[in-house]
Backbone as ProteinMPNN parsed JSONL, in Angstrom:
{"seq_chain_A": "NTLCRDSMSLRENRECDALSFGFRISATGEIQDVVIEPTRIRVTRRLTYEQVDAILAPPSCPDAVSTQTQEPRRDKSVVLKHELSTLYESAKCHLTARTARGAFNADIPDVRVQVSR", "coords_chain_A": {"N_chain_A": [[0.808, -1.207, 0.0], [1.942, 1.238, 0.752], [3.859, 1.725, -1.253], [2.306, 2.326, -3.566], [1.272, 4.751, -2.868], [3.411, 6.337, -2.302], [6.613, 6.041, -3.018], [6.323, 4.734, -5.552], [4.209, 5.962, -6.761], [2.185, 7.636, -9.239], [2.21, 10.494, -9.378], [1.769, 13.778, -10.661], [4.521, 15.747, -11.866], [6.458, 14.857, -10.05], [9.288, 12.994, -9.124], [9.562, 9.456, -9.315], [9.996, 5.998, -8.389], [9.997, 3.354, -10.775], [9.017, 0.572, -12.845], [10.215, 0.104, -15.934], [9.113, -0.843, -19.099], [10.262, -1.938, -22.111], [9.938, -2.517, -25.596], [9.677, -3.819, -28.938], [7.207, -3.865, -31.486], [6.611, -5.963, -34.066], [5.866, -5.757, -37.645], [4.061, -7.755, -37.991], [2.821, -7.955, -35.595], [4.179, -9.176, -33.526], [5.834, -9.292, -30.374], [9.02, -8.049, -29.634], [12.466, -7.934, -28.557], [12.39, -7.409, -25.683], [12.753, -5.441, -22.798], [13.099, -4.977, -19.386], [13.391, -2.833, -16.754], [14.434, -1.282, -13.654], [13.648, 2.109, -13.034], [13.813, 5.731, -12.725], [11.249, 7.996, -12.942], [9.518, 10.928, -14.177], [6.353, 12.059, -14.043], [4.845, 13.936, -16.396], [2.375, 14.606, -17.305], [-0.675, 13.493, -16.312], [-3.089, 11.294, -17.469], [-6.526, 10.419, -17.831], [-8.464, 7.525, -18.82], [-10.671, 8.444, -20.209], [-9.828, 10.99, -21.039], [-7.771, 10.294, -22.822], [-9.282, 8.894, -24.735], [-10.779, 11.056, -25.733], [-8.744, 12.614, -26.864], [-7.874, 10.936, -28.902], [-10.135, 10.704, -30.446], [-11.789, 11.311, -33.571], [-12.086, 14.552, -35.186], [-15.178, 16.335, -34.698], [-16.313, 17.591, -36.846], [-15.397, 18.529, -40.24], [-14.458, 21.181, -40.204], [-13.239, 21.432, -37.786], [-10.645, 20.632, -37.872], [-7.285, 21.426, -37.293], [-5.654, 24.294, -38.609], [-3.166, 25.252, -38.27], [0.093, 26.564, -38.977], [2.313, 25.831, -37.736], [5.19, 23.808, -36.94], [4.64, 20.346, -36.451], [6.138, 19.009, -34.408], [6.607, 20.959, -32.545], [4.245, 21.603, -31.327], [2.774, 20.607, -28.501], [0.314, 19.259, -28.045], [-0.219, 18.098, -30.513], [1.955, 16.389, -30.768], [1.474, 14.701, -28.562], [-0.97, 13.53, -29.351], [-0.09, 12.185, -31.652], [1.771, 10.371, -30.532], [0.099, 8.865, -28.797], [-1.656, 7.812, -30.709], [0.09, 6.221, -32.188], [0.821, 4.308, -30.241], [-1.72, 3.186, -29.809], [-2.379, 2.097, -32.346], [-0.295, 0.238, -32.584], [-0.915, -1.462, -30.442], [-3.389, -2.45, -31.331], [-2.537, -3.882, -33.598], [-0.947, -5.836, -32.371], [-2.918, -7.137, -30.797], [-4.557, -8.17, -32.81], [-2.793, -10.023, -33.976], [-2.428, -11.764, -31.792], [-5.043, -12.692, -31.415], [-5.408, -14.046, -33.825], [-3.797, -16.193, -33.316], [-5.267, -17.604, -31.533], [-5.781, -16.465, -29.033], [-7.768, -14.798, -26.502], [-9.515, -11.815, -25.513], [-9.466, -10.708, -22.305], [-11.122, -8.568, -20.438], [-9.886, -7.021, -17.907], [-10.139, -4.934, -15.24], [-8.312, -4.068, -13.126], [-4.868, -4.42, -12.486], [-2.667, -6.091, -10.462], [0.47, -5.621, -9.096], [3.264, -6.814, -7.407], [6.113, -5.722, -5.734], [9.229, -6.582, -4.526], [11.838, -5.501, -2.474]], "CA_chain_A": [[0.0, 0.0, 0.0], [2.793, 2.416, 0.843], [4.501, 1.967, -2.548], [1.402, 2.968, -4.525], [0.992, 6.113, -2.44], [4.638, 7.096, -2.096], [7.748, 5.961, -3.937], [5.971, 4.282, -6.897], [2.965, 6.595, -7.205], [2.325, 8.373, -10.502], [1.762, 11.881, -9.195], [2.364, 14.695, -11.639], [5.661, 16.605, -11.538], [7.275, 14.308, -8.971], [10.049, 11.811, -9.514], [9.208, 8.261, -8.574], [10.549, 4.734, -8.865], [9.094, 2.66, -11.69], [9.537, -0.492, -13.69], [9.992, 0.511, -17.322], [9.046, -1.958, -20.045], [10.545, -1.521, -23.476], [9.86, -3.592, -26.571], [9.259, -3.45, -30.285], [6.158, -4.694, -32.059], [6.909, -6.129, -35.488], [4.762, -5.491, -38.56], [3.087, -8.845, -37.854], [2.251, -7.902, -34.25], [4.988, -9.933, -32.566], [6.64, -8.494, -29.436], [10.433, -8.386, -29.766], [13.472, -7.139, -27.837], [11.81, -6.962, -24.415], [13.665, -4.973, -21.757], [12.407, -4.522, -18.178], [14.411, -2.353, -15.836], [14.011, -0.263, -12.689], [13.996, 3.453, -13.477], [13.202, 6.879, -12.054], [10.503, 8.753, -13.946], [8.762, 12.104, -13.755], [5.104, 12.138, -14.793], [4.631, 15.331, -16.779], [0.939, 14.82, -17.487], [-1.432, 12.282, -15.994], [-4.304, 11.277, -18.268], [-7.51, 9.374, -17.568], [-8.866, 6.823, -20.037], [-11.61, 9.323, -20.914], [-9.051, 12.043, -21.699], [-7.091, 9.682, -23.968], [-10.32, 8.666, -25.749], [-11.113, 12.345, -26.342], [-7.606, 13.03, -27.697], [-7.807, 10.066, -30.076], [-11.379, 10.786, -31.219], [-11.686, 12.181, -34.745], [-12.823, 15.818, -35.029], [-16.612, 16.149, -34.908], [-16.669, 18.08, -38.177], [-14.174, 18.874, -40.975], [-13.967, 22.513, -39.854], [-12.524, 21.376, -36.506], [-9.251, 20.285, -38.115], [-6.402, 22.565, -37.097], [-4.999, 24.82, -39.808], [-1.941, 25.922, -37.843], [1.246, 26.354, -39.841], [3.406, 25.479, -36.841], [5.728, 22.46, -37.108], [3.987, 19.446, -35.492], [6.991, 18.655, -33.285], [6.631, 22.042, -31.558], [2.938, 21.681, -30.693], [2.724, 19.464, -27.586], [-0.914, 18.479, -28.195], [-0.077, 17.304, -31.735], [2.916, 15.339, -30.437], [0.785, 13.764, -27.682], [-1.928, 12.767, -30.162], [0.682, 11.285, -32.515], [2.326, 9.294, -29.708], [-1.0, 8.01, -28.364], [-2.149, 7.105, -31.895], [1.076, 5.187, -32.501], [0.642, 3.25, -29.241], [-3.015, 2.54, -30.045], [-2.281, 1.279, -33.566], [0.589, -0.891, -32.266], [-1.674, -2.373, -29.583], [-4.376, -3.124, -32.187], [-1.798, -4.837, -34.419], [-0.567, -6.946, -31.497], [-4.129, -7.86, -30.433], [-4.959, -8.913, -34.008], [-1.89, -11.172, -34.095], [-2.736, -12.697, -30.699], [-6.343, -13.292, -31.699], [-5.19, -14.998, -34.923], [-3.145, -17.386, -32.752], [-6.202, -18.265, -30.629], [-5.952, -15.779, -27.746], [-8.996, -14.024, -26.346], [-9.31, -10.604, -24.729], [-10.131, -10.695, -21.006], [-11.127, -7.176, -19.982], [-9.69, -7.019, -16.457], [-9.893, -3.529, -14.918], [-7.175, -3.784, -12.252], [-3.736, -5.336, -12.484], [-1.916, -5.944, -9.217], [1.88, -5.983, -9.212], [3.968, -6.718, -6.147], [7.553, -5.531, -5.9], [9.984, -6.762, -3.293], [13.116, -4.802, -2.573]], "C_chain_A": [[0.849, 1.269, 0.0], [3.427, 2.752, -0.505], [3.585, 2.72, -3.503], [1.057, 4.399, -4.119], [2.243, 6.975, -2.337], [5.63, 6.901, -3.232], [7.398, 5.494, -5.35], [4.648, 4.883, -7.387], [3.223, 7.394, -8.484], [1.752, 9.781, -10.37], [2.482, 12.778, -10.186], [3.501, 15.501, -11.028], [6.459, 16.162, -10.316], [8.025, 13.109, -9.51], [9.597, 10.63, -8.676], [9.904, 7.047, -9.188], [9.526, 4.072, -9.77], [9.794, 1.449, -12.279], [9.204, -0.076, -15.112], [10.105, -0.705, -18.227], [9.289, -1.399, -21.436], [10.466, -2.725, -24.398], [9.496, -3.006, -27.922], [8.122, -4.374, -30.691], [6.406, -4.742, -33.554], [5.672, -5.811, -36.332], [3.686, -6.568, -38.476], [2.501, -8.928, -36.448], [3.002, -8.671, -33.196], [5.778, -8.981, -31.665], [8.075, -8.988, -29.503], [11.278, -7.481, -28.867], [12.94, -6.557, -26.53], [12.92, -6.591, -23.434], [12.805, -4.493, -20.591], [13.479, -4.082, -17.202], [13.85, -1.323, -14.867], [14.498, 1.11, -13.155], [13.425, 4.492, -12.515], [12.51, 7.67, -13.148], [9.872, 9.993, -13.325], [7.523, 12.159, -14.65], [4.858, 13.602, -15.115], [3.162, 15.647, -16.995], [0.227, 13.5, -17.25], [-2.764, 12.348, -16.729], [-5.227, 10.146, -17.819], [-7.816, 8.667, -18.892], [-9.796, 7.708, -20.876], [-10.872, 10.438, -21.66], [-8.326, 11.495, -22.928], [-8.098, 9.414, -25.08], [-10.673, 9.96, -26.471], [-9.986, 12.828, -27.26], [-7.569, 12.229, -28.99], [-9.05, 10.14, -30.963], [-11.185, 11.69, -32.434], [-12.456, 13.477, -34.499], [-14.3, 15.602, -35.361], [-17.086, 16.674, -36.259], [-15.38, 18.49, -38.892], [-13.602, 20.243, -40.606], [-13.139, 22.506, -38.576], [-11.057, 21.021, -36.681], [-8.396, 21.533, -38.017], [-5.753, 22.991, -38.408], [-3.726, 25.563, -39.441], [-0.802, 25.593, -38.794], [2.479, 25.977, -39.028], [3.897, 24.061, -37.137], [5.091, 21.545, -36.067], [4.831, 19.126, -34.275], [7.011, 19.738, -32.212], [5.31, 22.151, -30.793], [2.75, 20.437, -29.827], [1.461, 18.633, -27.758], [-0.865, 17.611, -29.453], [0.871, 16.14, -31.478], [2.232, 14.28, -29.572], [-0.194, 12.907, -28.479], [-1.199, 11.772, -31.06], [1.218, 10.098, -31.717], [1.235, 8.327, -29.24], [-1.559, 7.2, -29.531], [-1.21, 5.967, -32.278], [0.952, 4.019, -31.529], [-0.647, 2.472, -29.49], [-2.954, 1.618, -31.26], [-1.38, 0.059, -33.338], [-0.146, -1.923, -31.421], [-2.719, -3.131, -30.398], [-3.713, -4.192, -33.042], [-1.428, -6.062, -33.589], [-1.791, -7.781, -31.118], [-4.628, -8.707, -31.608], [-4.105, -10.169, -34.168], [-2.183, -12.207, -33.014], [-4.053, -13.425, -30.953], [-6.219, -14.338, -32.806], [-4.54, -16.292, -34.422], [-4.022, -18.075, -31.704], [-6.396, -17.605, -29.278], [-7.323, -15.11, -27.695], [-8.708, -12.849, -25.423], [-10.133, -10.689, -23.447], [-10.022, -9.277, -20.461], [-11.097, -7.148, -18.455], [-9.304, -5.601, -16.041], [-8.655, -3.225, -14.09], [-6.107, -4.85, -12.39], [-2.949, -5.069, -11.213], [-0.495, -6.45, -9.438], [2.517, -5.815, -7.845], [5.453, -6.624, -6.422], [8.212, -5.738, -4.554], [11.354, -6.115, -3.493], [14.229, -5.658, -2.083]], "O_chain_A": [[0.519, 2.249, -0.667], [3.526, 3.924, -0.867], [4.026, 3.649, -4.18], [0.596, 5.179, -4.952], [2.153, 8.202, -2.29], [5.504, 7.524, -4.286], [8.126, 5.833, -6.284], [4.041, 4.365, -8.324], [4.358, 7.777, -8.765], [0.908, 10.196, -11.164], [3.651, 12.565, -10.507], [3.466, 15.885, -9.859], [7.063, 16.986, -9.628], [7.473, 12.303, -10.26], [9.289, 10.768, -7.492], [10.337, 7.07, -10.34], [8.321, 4.211, -9.558], [11.017, 1.327, -12.213], [8.032, 0.081, -15.455], [11.051, -1.487, -18.139], [8.59, -0.487, -21.877], [10.877, -3.825, -24.029], [9.067, -1.858, -28.032], [8.084, -5.535, -30.284], [6.414, -3.713, -34.231], [4.577, -5.621, -35.803], [2.535, -6.33, -38.842], [1.765, -9.865, -36.138], [2.517, -8.811, -32.073], [6.324, -7.984, -32.137], [8.329, -10.191, -29.437], [10.845, -6.398, -28.473], [13.031, -5.351, -26.3], [13.892, -7.326, -23.263], [11.887, -3.696, -20.782], [14.372, -4.856, -16.858], [12.92, -0.586, -15.194], [15.63, 1.248, -13.617], [12.655, 4.167, -11.612], [13.119, 7.981, -14.171], [9.716, 10.087, -12.108], [7.637, 12.291, -15.868], [4.683, 14.419, -14.211], [2.742, 16.799, -16.887], [0.505, 12.507, -17.922], [-3.486, 13.34, -16.627], [-4.771, 9.057, -17.472], [-7.461, 9.166, -19.96], [-9.714, 7.716, -22.105], [-11.244, 10.79, -22.78], [-8.273, 12.16, -23.962], [-7.808, 9.675, -26.248], [-10.849, 9.962, -27.689], [-10.253, 13.393, -28.321], [-7.268, 12.773, -30.053], [-9.021, 9.686, -32.107], [-10.503, 12.712, -32.348], [-13.381, 13.499, -33.688], [-14.631, 14.775, -36.211], [-18.13, 16.258, -36.761], [-14.375, 18.77, -38.238], [-12.391, 20.447, -40.686], [-12.414, 23.463, -38.304], [-10.293, 21.102, -35.719], [-8.732, 22.573, -38.583], [-5.353, 22.153, -39.216], [-3.254, 26.407, -40.202], [-0.734, 24.496, -39.348], [3.568, 25.823, -39.581], [3.109, 23.206, -37.541], [5.006, 21.927, -34.9], [4.278, 18.982, -33.185], [7.396, 19.463, -31.076], [5.274, 22.74, -29.713], [2.584, 19.336, -30.351], [1.52, 17.41, -27.631], [-1.409, 16.506, -29.462], [0.614, 15.023, -31.926], [2.392, 13.085, -29.822], [-0.24, 11.69, -28.3], [-1.646, 10.635, -31.212], [1.134, 8.955, -32.167], [1.422, 7.112, -29.283], [-1.9, 6.029, -29.363], [-1.658, 4.882, -32.647], [0.977, 2.861, -31.948], [-0.665, 1.245, -29.393], [-3.426, 0.482, -31.203], [-1.667, -1.027, -33.841], [-0.016, -3.125, -31.654], [-2.919, -4.326, -30.184], [-4.254, -5.286, -33.201], [-1.578, -7.195, -34.047], [-1.715, -9.009, -31.115], [-5.072, -9.838, -31.412], [-4.623, -11.247, -34.458], [-2.186, -13.405, -33.294], [-4.159, -14.631, -30.73], [-6.849, -15.394, -32.738], [-4.708, -17.352, -35.024], [-3.579, -19.022, -31.056], [-7.12, -18.144, -28.442], [-7.955, -14.888, -28.728], [-7.759, -12.889, -24.64], [-11.362, -10.737, -23.499], [-8.94, -8.842, -20.068], [-12.133, -7.238, -17.797], [-8.25, -5.11, -16.444], [-8.001, -2.21, -14.329], [-6.408, -6.043, -12.409], [-2.604, -3.922, -10.929], [-0.289, -7.569, -9.908], [2.332, -4.786, -7.195], [5.988, -7.364, -7.248], [7.806, -5.143, -3.556], [11.938, -6.193, -4.573], [15.384, -5.233, -2.091]]}, "name": "protein", "num_of_chains": 1, "seq": "NTLCRDSMSLRENRECDALSFGFRISATGEIQDVVIEPTRIRVTRRLTYEQVDAILAPPSCPDAVSTQTQEPRRDKSVVLKHELSTLYESAKCHLTARTARGAFNADIPDVRVQVSR"}
């Protein structure tokens, strides 16, 4: 209980201990080059599932599309949408590959992880 409220909590603008998972997803949806390591992270923006859904949702009408001439890499909201879209498309590709191999999706709301020091 203490870890989730203190040293491993995901509070904004505070450094905390974390387990970072790195991997690549191939064009066929296979997970490759898995790396798991303890790290220190700083959460710069905490998002709810609803906020991510809103960011990824298509504009409600064609006029809502941004006409800014700014470079996309300089606009943080464009970068965030691009990064979330990339993660979403990669996850869909991986799920498709798993389903093709006979897996099924179990929608489990909470995942419990225990860490011993």
